[in-house]
C-alpha positions as CSV (number, residue, x, y, z in Angstrom):
1,X,25.1,-7.9,17.0
2,X,25.4,-5.2,14.2
3,X,24.1,-5.6,10.3
4,X,26.4,-5.7,7.5
5,X,24.9,-2.8,5.2
6,X,28.0,-1.9,2.9
7,X,26.4,-4.1,0.1
8,X,22.3,-3.2,0.5
9,X,20.8,-1.0,-2.0
10,X,17.0,-0.5,-2.2
11,X,15.2,-2.4,-3.3
12,X,14.4,-1.8,-7.2
13,X,10.7,-1.1,-8.0
14,X,10.5,-5.0,-9.4
15,X,11.9,-5.8,-6.5
16,X,9.1,-3.5,-4.0
17,X,6.6,-4.9,-6.4
18,X,6.9,-8.1,-5.1
19,X,7.6,-6.9,-1.6
20,X,3.9,-4.8,-2.9
21,X,2.0,-7.8,-3.8
22,X,3.8,-9.9,-1.1
23,X,2.0,-8.1,1.1
24,X,-1.4,-7.7,0.0
25,X,-1.2,-11.9,-0.1
26,X,-0.2,-11.4,3.3
27,X,-4.1,-9.3,4.1
28,X,-6.8,-11.6,5.8
29,X,-9.3,-13.4,2.8
30,X,-11.3,-11.5,4.6
31,X,-10.1,-8.2,3.5
32,X,-8.6,-9.4,0.2
33,X,-12.3,-10.8,-0.9
34,X,-13.8,-7.1,-1.3
35,X,-11.0,-6.3,-2.8
36,X,-12.2,-7.7,-5.9
37,X,-10.1,-6.7,-9.2
38,X,-8.0,-4.5,-7.5
39,X,-4.5,-3.6,-9.0
40,X,-1.6,-2.8,-7.1
41,X,0.3,0.0,-9.6
42,X,4.0,0.7,-8.0
43,X,5.3,4.6,-9.1
44,X,8.5,6.6,-7.8
45,X,5.9,8.9,-7.0
46,X,2.6,10.8,-7.0
47,X,2.5,12.7,-10.7
48,X,2.0,16.1,-10.6
49,X,-1.5,16.4,-11.7
50,X,-2.3,13.7,-8.3
51,X,-0.5,15.7,-5.9
52,X,-2.2,19.8,-7.2
53,X,-5.4,17.5,-7.2
54,X,-4.6,17.1,-3.5
55,X,-2.5,20.0,-2.1
56,X,0.0,18.4,-1.3
57,X,3.6,20.4,-2.6
58,X,5.8,17.9,-1.2
59,X,5.9,14.7,-3.6
60,X,7.8,12.9,-0.1
61,X,4.4,13.0,1.8
62,X,2.5,11.1,-0.2
63,X,2.9,7.6,0.6
64,X,-0.4,6.1,-1.1
65,X,-3.6,6.7,-2.9
66,X,-6.4,4.6,-3.6
67,X,-8.0,5.2,-7.2
68,X,-11.8,3.7,-7.9
69,X,-15.0,3.5,-7.7
70,X,-16.6,3.9,-3.6
71,X,-17.7,0.6,-2.5
72,X,-21.0,2.2,-0.9
73,X,-21.9,4.5,-3.8
74,X,-21.6,1.9,-6.5
75,X,-24.8,1.0,-8.4
76,X,-25.4,-1.4,-11.2
77,X,-26.8,1.4,-13.6
78,X,-22.3,2.3,-12.8
79,X,-20.2,2.7,-16.1
80,X,-17.2,0.5,-15.6
81,X,-14.2,2.7,-15.6
82,X,-11.5,0.5,-15.0
83,X,-10.6,-1.7,-12.2
84,X,-9.8,0.2,-8.2
85,X,-6.4,1.2,-7.7
86,X,-4.2,1.4,-5.5
87,X,-1.0,3.3,-6.5
88,X,2.2,2.8,-3.8
89,X,5.1,5.6,-4.6
90,X,8.2,3.6,-3.8
91,X,10.7,6.8,-2.7
92,X,8.3,8.2,-0.4
93,X,7.3,5.0,1.4
94,X,11.2,4.5,1.2
95,X,12.0,7.5,2.5
96,X,9.7,7.2,5.5
97,X,10.4,3.9,6.3
98,X,14.4,5.0,6.8
99,X,13.2,8.0,8.8
100,X,10.9,5.9,10.5
101,X,13.8,2.8,11.6
102,X,10.7,1.3,13.8
103,X,9.6,-1.7,11.6
104,X,10.1,-2.8,8.0
105,X,9.5,-2.2,4.7
106,X,7.0,-5.0,4.4
107,X,5.1,-3.1,7.9
108,X,5.0,0.5,6.4
109,X,3.8,-1.3,2.6
110,X,1.5,-3.3,4.6
111,X,0.2,-0.9,6.5
112,X,-0.4,1.6,3.6
113,X,-1.9,-0.6,1.8
114,X,-4.6,-1.9,4.9
115,X,-5.2,2.7,5.2
116,X,-5.8,3.2,1.6
117,X,-8.2,-0.2,0.7
118,X,-9.9,0.6,4.4
119,X,-10.8,4.4,4.0
120,X,-12.1,3.8,1.1
121,X,-14.3,1.0,1.8
122,X,-15.6,3.0,4.5
123,X,-13.6,1.1,8.1
124,X,-13.1,3.0,11.1
125,X,-9.3,3.6,12.1
126,X,-10.4,0.6,14.9
127,X,-10.5,-1.7,11.7
128,X,-8.1,-1.2,10.1
129,X,-5.5,-1.3,13.3
130,X,-7.8,-5.2,14.0
131,X,-6.5,-6.1,10.2
132,X,-3.1,-4.5,10.4
133,X,-2.6,-6.7,13.7
134,X,-3.8,-10.3,12.6
135,X,-2.1,-12.5,13.0
136,X,-0.7,-13.0,8.8
137,X,2.7,-13.7,7.3
138,X,5.3,-11.9,7.6
139,X,5.9,-9.7,4.5
140,X,9.8,-9.0,4.6
141,X,9.4,-12.9,4.0
142,X,8.9,-14.0,0.4
143,X,9.3,-17.7,1.4
144,X,6.5,-17.2,4.1
145,X,3.4,-17.4,1.3
């Protein structure tokens, strides 16, 4: 049966924030616990300064970014620079989701979250894959929490 998409729209930025928080909340407790006071921010695109710094010309090529101090480099002598932050870029994520078509938007958001946080904490691809494949609730379903 074909699903009727004639009255559907892409999630606006507030809906996308809710989806992102649900995806984070559905991650395993052990993974979330090491994130501390992590802030998840949703923006339409990365700003030009970030794209320039990373050598990216097309804003659609960056779906997420972790900003913070690598946990392996933290010291009690560090001056606090604010909370660690994961940026999720709504329009590039929506474009990737539409192009891929094989996974749900919630699964894609979860994948990007796990990888942005995981690389920051020095996790291997195998570790991140295990986290992604853990038995968790569906991040697309807000009622599953």
